[in-house]
N, C-alpha and C positions, 0 to 999 in steps of 0.2 A: 524563475518562478515555475512552479509545478503546474502542468496543464490540468485544468479542472476536468472531472469526470463528465462524459456526455450525459450520463443519467442525471447528474446534479444540474447540468445546464437545462435539460428538458424539464426537470422539476421546477426550476426557477421560472422558465417560460410559462408553464401552465399556472403556477401560483400567481405570477404577475398578471396574467390575463384574467384570471378569475378573482384576483384580489382576496384570496382565501386559501389558507393552508388546508382547511377541512375539505373544501370543494376540490382542491387539487389532489388531495389524497384519494378522494372518491374516484376521480377520473383516472388516476394512475394506479389504482388498486393497491394502495399502501395505507399505512396509518397516518393521521395528522402529525403524530410525533416523528415519524420517519421523514416527512416533508420538512418539518421544522429543523431537524438535525442536518438534513442535506443542505438546506439553505444556510444554516449557521456555518457549516463546514465550508461552503462556497464563499461566504462572506469573509471567513478567516483566511482562506487561500488568496482571495483577491485583495484583502486588506481594506475593504470598503463595506459600508452598510448599503444593502440593496433595498431594504424595506424599513419603513417606520411602523413599529408595532404599537397599536393602541389596545385598550381593553377589549374592544370588539371590532377593531378596525385594522386593516392592513393596507398600507399605501406604499407605492414605490418612492424611493428617494430620487433626487435628480440623477444621481449616478446610476440607480437602478433602471430608470427610464431610458437613459442613454445605452446602458448595457443590454437591455431588452431589444432595442433596435438592432444591435449587432448580432445578438443570439438568434432573433427571428430570421435574419438574412442567412446566417450560417446554417441553421437547421433546414431552411428552404433549399439551399444549395446542396446540402447533404441528401435530402429527399430526392431532389432532381437528379443527382449523380447516381443514385441507386436505381431510379426508374429508367434512366437512359439505357444502360446495358440490358435491362430486362426487355425493354421495347425492341431493341436491336435483335436480341436473341429470338424473340417471337416472330419477327418478320422474316427470318431465314427459313 
């Protein structure tokens, strides 16, 4: 399996938390279409549906909810790993 793009994972995280491609696009400074395409590509790479799309609704599937938990943990660890060396460098 191809490793998903970090950008796509962050887009998924933001869209999942806001439950809106439009709101995610605004936060990420991209178009709603770009968010939609990134999510679609991520779903194709994973082989699962992450969202249930309604006329004016967007909800996570069970798989999407489970995936979000892992993505939240992964991004938090990534942020922490970036902050740790910076804090060490400042204290020298």
